[in-house]
N, C-alpha and C positions, 0 to 999 in steps of 0.2 A: 503494499499500499504506500503510495507517495506521500512524503511529508506535507503537512499542512502549514502554510505560511502564518506567522504571527508578527504583526508590525509592531516595531519598538522605535520610539523617538529617543535619540540619545543627545540630550541637551548638554552643553559644555563639552562637546566632542573634541575640542582642541586642547583640553586641559591635560596636564601630564597624567593624572590618575585614570582618565578615560582612556588615553592612548596606551599607557604602559600596562594597565590591568584589565579594565572592563572590556576594552576592545581586543587587545592583543592576547590576553590570558583567558578570557571567558567567552564572549560572544563569537569571535571569529573562529576559535576552535570548535565550538558547537556547530556552527555553520559548516566548517570544513569536514566535519564528521557526518554531515547529512541530517542534522537536527537533533533534538532532545526526545527520547522516548518518554511519553506520559501515559501510563496505562496501556489502553488499547490503540493508541495512535502516536505518531511522532509529529512534533512541531518544529518548524524551521524558522529562526529569527529572520526578519527582513527589516533592515535598519534604515532610518532616516536620521542623518547626522544634522545637528543644529548647533550654530555658533555665531558669534558676532563679527569675526574677521573672515571675509570670504576667501582671501588668499590662503590663510592658514587652514581654513576648513576644506578647501579644495585639495590641499596637500595631504591632509589626513585621509580624505575619502580616496585619493589615488594611492595612498600607501597601502590601504587595505583592500583595494579593489572594488570600491564601492562607488555607485554613480548617483546616489539620491543624498542631497545635502542642501541645506537652506539657511539663511540668516533670518528668516521670518518665522519666529516661534509661534505667533498667533496662527499663521497659516498651517503650521504643522499640527498645532492642536485641533484645527478644524477638520484635519483629514481623517475620515473614518477608517482608512486602511490600516491606521497605526493606533491599536487600542491601549498600548502600554507607553508609558512616559517614564523615562529615567532622568534624574537630575544630577549632573556633576558640575553645575555652575557654582559661582562664588556663593558662599554661605549667606551674605547679607540679603540677597534677593530671594532666597529659597522658599520661604513661607508663601510669598506672593505667587511664584511659579507653581507651587504644589497646588494652591487653592485654584488657580486658573486651569490646571491640568484636571483636577477632580470636577470642576464645573463643566469641563468639556467631555466628561464621561470616560476619562482615562483611568486605568489602573496605574498606581504610582509606586515606583521604586526609587529610592533616593540615597545618595551619599550622606555621610554624616558631617556635622551634626544635623539630625532631622530637622530641628528648628533652633532658633536662638532663644526663644521664649516658651515657657511651658504653656502659657495661655494659647500661643498660636498652635502648638501641637495638639492641644485638647480640641480646638476648633476644627483643625484639619482632620483629626480622627473622627470626630462626629459627622463632618461632611462626607468622609468615606463610607461610614456605616449607613448613613441616611441614603446614599445613592447606590449602596450595594456594590461598592468598589474595593478592590484589594489595595493594601498599603503595606509596603515592606521597607526596611532600612538595611544599609550595608553594614555587617558586622563580621568582618573577615579575620581579624587578627587571632581569634581563638583557634582558627583552623590551620595556622601555620604549623610546620612540622614540630618546631620546638615546643610551643605551647600545647599542642596536642598530646605530645609525649609527657609533658609535665602534668597536665590534667590526668592522664591515665595513671601516672605514678601516684599522684595524690589520692585518686579514687581507689587504687588497689590497697591503700593502707600502709604502703612502705614507709611513709614518713611519721605515721602515728598521729597523735594529736598535734594539730598546727598551732604553733606558738608565735611565729613571726613570719612576715613576709617582706620582700624588697623588690620593687620595680623601678628600674633605672633605665631611662631612655634619653637619647639625644645625640646630637652631632653638630659640627659647625656648618652653618647656613652661610654661604658666600652672598655678599650684598651687591657685587658689581656684575652687570650682564656679560662683561668680557670673559669672566671666569665661568660663566654658565650658571644661571640662577636655578637653584634646585627647587624653589618654591616662588610662587607668584607674589608680587608686591602687596596684593589686597590681604594676604595673610597677616600683614602688620598694620592694617588699618581697622580700627574698631568700628567704624561706620559700615565697613564691607563685611563685617562678621569675623574679622581677624582676631586672633588670641590663641596662645599655646593652649590654655585651659579649655576653651570652647572647641578647639580643633582636635586635640588628642585625648582629653580626659573622657569623652564618650567611649573611645576604644578602651581605656583603662577600666571602666565600669564593668563591661561584659568579660573582660579578661579576669579581672580580680574575682567577680562574683561567680564566674564560670569554673574557676579553679579552686579558690580558697573559701568562698562563701559570701553571703550577704553582708553589705556594708551598713554600719549603724550610724557612724558620725565621722566627720572630717574636720581638720583644722589646716589651713593653708596659708602659705606666703607666696606671693607672685611679684615679679619685677621685670623691667626692661633692661636687658643687658646691653643691647646694641640700640642707642636711642635715635640713630639716623642711618638710613640705607639708601641704595640707589634702586630705582624702578627699572622696568624693562628697556627704557629709552636712555638710561644713564642719568636721569634726573634725580637729585637728592630729595628725599622726603622724610619727614619726622615719623618715628614709630610711636603710636599713641595707644598701645596695648601691650600686654605681657608676652615676652618671648621665653620666659622661664618660670617654673613653678615648682614648689615642694610642698608635699601634703603628708600629714600624719592621719592614718586611717585606724578606726576601731571597727572590727567586725562584730556582727551579732553573736558569734561564738565566743567573744572575749579576747581573741588574738588581736595583735596590733601589726601594723605594716607601714611602710613608707613608700611614697611615690615621688620620684624626682624626674622632671622633664625640662629640657632646655635646647634651643636652637644655637646656643653659644658655648659649646664645649668641644674639645678634641677628644677623640675616642682612645681610651687605654683600658679596655675591658673585653670580655669575650665577644661581644656583639653590640650592635647599635641598640638593641633592647636586650636587657637581662632581667629575668624574673626569677628570684629565689624563694624558696618556701623551706622553713625550718620546722621540724617537728620533733617529738620526744624520741622517735625511734630512727630518725634520719633526716636528711635534707635533700633537695633536689633544686637544680638550677638549670634554667633554659634561656637560650638566645632564640633567634629567629628560626634556626634550623637544628641545632644540637640541643641535647638535654643530658645532663650528668647527675649521678645519685651518689651520695655517701651515706652509708648505713651507720648505726650507732657503733657496731664493732669496728668499722673502719675510721671512726672519727679520732683523730690524733689528740693527745693530751698536750695541748698548746702551752708553750713556755714563754711568758713575756720576759724578755731580757734586753734592757737598754744598753748593756755594757758589751754584748757580743752578738754579732750576726751569725746566727745558727745555719744560714744558707738552706732554709726549709723550703721546699717546693709544695705549696699547699694545694696545687692542682693535681699533684700525683696521687692524692688520696681519693680521687673521685673516679667513678667508672661510668661509661656511657650507659644511658637507659637501655634495657634489654629489649624492649619492645618498640619496633619501628613501623608503624602502620604505613600502607601506601599513602602517598601524598597527592591530593587534588587541590589546585589552587583555590584559595579561600574566596576570591571573588567569583570564580566559576561556580563553587558550591552554593554561594549566595544567589546567583542567577538561576541556577537549576531549581533551587528550592522555591524561588519566587515564581518562576514560570510555571512550575507544577501547581503551586498554589492558586494561580490564576486559572489554569486549564481544568484541573481536576479537584480543586478545593482541598488539596493536601494540606495538612497542618503546617504553619509557619512560626518558627521560634522568633525571628527577628522582625516582629511586626510593629505596629504604632506604639503599643505599650512598652515594648523593649527599648524602642527608639526614644521615648519620653524618659525612660529610666536612664538611659545613657546621658541625656541632656541634663537630668536631675543631679547627676554627680557633678557636673561641670557648674551648675547653678549654685549648688551647695558650697563648692569651693570658692566661687566668686564672692558669695555672701560672706564666707569666712574671712576672705581678704578685706572686704569692706568693713565688716563688724569687729574684726580681730578677735574671734572666738570660735569655739567648736560649734558646728552646725549639724544637727541631725539630718539624715538624708530623708526621712520621712516628712520633713518640712515641705519637700517638693514632690516625693513619690505618693503622698496621699493624694495629690492632684493627678499625678502621672499614671496611677494604676487604674483609671476609669476606662478610657476608650480601648477597644479591641477591634481594629478595623478588619473587615473581611471575615 
């Protein structure tokens, strides 16, 4: 039986995340394989790329061998051949774009953060429910090889009762276009939705809660390490939002942990992202790809000696996690789950409620910075637990 086409509008198609992941690692491989099996039928994505710069948009379309692209978002939303809308545009205008897509009768899948304000998310979630439309959010980091192994190690009981965790993320973001900008300039403008906390902490929510348990409360400090940067045209601009943050987290199970994130550090650790979990029976630490475990029996009796360097290699006492599941790109896993949710009504974990809880962590951390105190997550999740679109 031939595959049935399913039209998908890809908004923000010229963005790095759309190019490197959603197109290159998810949608195009599904197309190359002849479509996605969904029960008794196979559906084949048919893409319409949308962006603001026609030259860049045409180049992206040519790179992937696609001929459907436009700078007219309103026209794309009016096209009934494309019932799915995906948004990878800048964060600041996302809520308005999602409202417009739902008003046009489109199922919506969106990059994070889902929204910048909980009230917008509640309204968008209600709109999706009222119109009988599906709504999903990107939650890819939990399915990277390292975090997947770490989650399985913790679930197996190898570390025992969890007592601490540490999530450390960041690297140096170059500010001059001649050096190759790794991130767009809007990431550092508050009016466009820029902010380390708003951009990355939604990921940390589902990583932390998916591996070590629900968050009870947080206290956060945030700052701007690089106050002036150069935009894509080499023009200086002032950074008016945080590019670095540090958070102390209390879990509902009584354990504590730390989250540190910055775009202004040079890397001297195992990976760009390192997540360590300590327990009574052992510890486990994961980067993006690798995961290592140290049992209680293999834990060295450390000696603090300021008078002599004992030349101890603390990495030597760790062993690679024994279970290495087959890896599927996390962005592709998200797309497959959302398409099946639309076509067959299959369950979707990363729905509007999950997306709102992701944002709730960011909002709690921002409130902590402003109020200089601990903030319980349920201050925001009591609102975010309501809608469940689709």
